[in-house]
ZAZAPA-100304 format. One record per atom (N, C-alpha, C): residue in one letter; x, y, z. Coordinates in steps of 0.1 Angstrom, whole numbers, plus 2048, in hexadecimal, padded with zeros to 3 digits. Layout:
BEGIN
AXYZ/...
% end
This chain:
BEGIN
Q091555E7B/Q09954AE83/Q09D53EE84/V0A8542E86/V0B9533E7D/V0B452BE86/R0AE51AE83/R0B6513E8B/R0B850AE8A/L0BE503E8D/L0C94F3E87/L0CB4E8E94/V0C34DEE8C/V0BE4D1E92/V0CC4C1E90/E0CF4BCE96/E0DE4B7E99/E0D44A8E96/S0D549EE90/S0CF48EE96/S0DE48CE8D/G0DC47DE95/G0E4474E8C/G0ED46BE93/G0ED473EA7/G0F8470EB0/G0EC467EB7/G0F9458EC0/G0F8448EC5/G107448ED1/L0FF43EED4/L10A437ED4/L10D42DECE/V11F427EC6/V12541FEBF/V13541BECA/Q13540DEBE/Q13F409EC0/Q145404EBE/P15440EEC5/P16340DEBE/P16740BEAC/G16A412EA7/G16B40AE96/G15E40EE90/G151412E93/G145410E8D/G144425E86/S13A41DE88/S138430E7E/S12C436E7D/L12743EE80/L11C44CE7F/L121459E72/R10E457E72/R10F46AE67/R109471E71/L106480E74/L104486E79/L0FB48EE72/S0F3493E73/S0EA49DE63/S0E64AAE71/C0E84B4E6B/C0E34C2E71/C0E14D1E68/V0CC4C8E63/V0C74D3E5F/V0C64E1E63/V0C84E6E5B/V0C64F9E5E/V0B54FEE58/R0AA4FFE5F/R09F50AE64/R0A2513E60/G09B51BE59/G09B52BE5A/G0A4532E51/S0AF52EE47/S0B3535E42/S0BF527E36/A0C2528E2A/A0C751FE23/A0D6526E2A/T0DE51BE26/T0EB518E2A/T0EE517E1C/S0EF51FE12/S0F451DE04/S107527E0D/F102532E10/F10C541E10/F11653CE23/A10F531E24/A115531E30/A12452AE36/N12B526E38/N13551FE3F/N12B516E46/M13250DE47/M128504E55/M1304F8E5A/S12F4F1E67/S13B4EFE6D/S1374E2E7C/W13A4DDE7C/W13C4CCE86/W1474D7E93/H1434D5EA0/H14D4D5EAB/H1454CCEB1/R14D4CAEBA/R14A4C4ECB/R14E4C2EDC/Q14F4BDEDD/Q14A4C2EEC/Q14F4B3EF0/A1574ADEFF/A15B4A2F05/A15E4AFF0E/P1554A2F1E/P1524A7F29/P15D4AEF31/G15F4B9F34/G16B4BEF3A/G1744C3F30/K1724C0F27/K1704C9F22/K16E4D4F11/Q17C4DBF0C/Q17A4EDF04/Q16C4E5EF4/R1634E8EF3/R1624E5EE5/R16E4ECEDA/E16D4DEECD/E1724DFEC7/E1714DEEB8/L1754E7EB2/L1764E3E9E/L1774D5E96/V16C4CFE96/V1724C6E8E/V1714C1E7E/A16C4CBE7D/A1654C9E69/A1644D4E6A/G1694DDE5A/G15C4E9E56/G15B4E3E49/I1544F0E43/I1534EEE34/I14F4F8E2E/T157502E27/T14D50DE20/T14550EE1B/S144515E15/S135517E0C/S134517DFD/T14551ADFE/T149514DF1/T14A504DEE/G14C4FEE03/G14C4EDDF9/G1604EBDFE/S1654FAE06/S1744F2E0D/S1714E8E17/T1764E2E1F/T1764E0E25/T1854D9E33/N1854DDE3F/N1914DDE46/N18D4CEE4F/Y1954CBE5C/Y1924C3E62/Y19B4C5E70/A1984BEE78/A1A34C1E88/A1A74AFE83/D1B94B2E86/D1C04A8E83/D1BD49DE88/S1B649CE95/S1B248CE9C/S1A6488E96/V1A3493E89/V198485E83/V199482E71/K1A248CE70/K1A2489E5C/K1A747EE59/G1A3476E4B/G19B469E4D/G197463E4C/R189464E5B/R181461E5C/R17C460E60/L17946CE65/L16A478E65/L16C484E53/T15C489E4B/T16148AE42/T153497E44/I14D4A4E40/I1444A7E41/I13E4AEE32/S1314AEE31/S12F4B1E21/S1264BCE25/R11C4C2E1B/R1124CAE1A/R1074C8E0D/D0FC4C6E12/D0F24C6E09/D0E84D4E0B/N0F04DFDFD/N0E24E4E01/N0D54EDDFD/A0D24DEDF1/A0C44D9DF3/A0BD4D5DFC/K0C14CFE07/K0BC4D0E0F/K0BF4D3E1F/N0CF4D9E1D/N0CE4E6E29/N0D34DEE32/T0D54D5E31/T0E34D0E38/T0EA4CBE30/V0F64C9E42/V1024C5E46/V1054BDE4D/Y10D4AEE47/Y10D4A3E4D/Y11B4A2E4E/L12149BE55/L12A492E5D/L12B483E60/Q13347DE55/Q137473E52/Q13D46DE61/M13D464E64/M148463E71/M149452E6A/N155450E68/N15543BE68/N16543EE73/S16042FE79/S17642FE7E/S174435E88/L16C433E93/L16543CE9F/L172436EAA/K17243FEB7/K17E43CEBD/K173440EC9/P17A439ED9/P175443EDF/P17444EEE6/E180452EE3/E185466EE5/E17A466ED8/D174469ED3/D16B46FEC6/D158470ED3/T15B469EDB/T15346EEE5/T14E477EE8/A146481EEB/A14148BEED/A13448FEE4/V13149DEE8/V11E4A3EE5/V1274AAEDC/Y1234A9ECE/Y1284B2EBC/Y11B4B8EBD/Y1274CCEB4/Y1184D4EB7/Y11C4D6EA4/C1124D7EA1/C10F4E2E90/C1114F0E93/K11B4F7E88/K117505E8C/K11250CE7C/F10E512E7C/F10D51EE72/F11152AE72/A11B52DE66/A11E53EE65/A118546E59/F11254CE5A/F110550E50/F10F563E5A/R11456DE52/R10C576E5D/R10C57AE6B/N103570E71/N0FF56AE7D/N10955DE83/I10C557E91/I10A54CE8D/I101547E96/Y0FF537E92/Y0F7530E96/Y0FA522E95/W0FC51AEA4/W0FC510EA9/W0EF508EAF/G0ED4FAEB0/G0E74F1EAF/G0E54E8EC3/Q0DE4E5EC2/Q0E34DAECF/Q0E74D3ECC/G0F14CBEC7/G0F44C4ED0/G0ED4AFEC9/T0FA4AEEC6/T0F149EEC4/T0FD493ECF/Q0FF48CED6/Q10E484EE0/Q10B478ED4/V11B47DED9/V12046EEC9/V127466EDD/T12045CEDE/T12C455EE5/T133443EE2/V142441EE5/V143436ED8/V15242EEE5/S147423EE6/S14B41AEED/S14740AEF3/S14A403EF4/S1453FAEF0/S1473EFEFC/
% end
């Protein structure tokens, strides 16, 4: 059973930073494509950033230059470094694991507000 555990969310002021972590249990991350998604109230879930098994990355236009996805396969962990946060980044952030099957984490709340 693959389980994803996210952490690192919280309340931060505009312009601040957070780092989200997603630990994968029950499977190695080496061959998986990993990604972060978010869902704001009343909106559909959207892709924020993705990283392939070979390390290629892609980002939503709205977060380019501010958010950075990375992975540490030795720790079975994927990170999302979030800088220069804006109120519109407020959402529940979900981690996704894709290799043979797709698994989602439970989500972590990020609130950007003064």
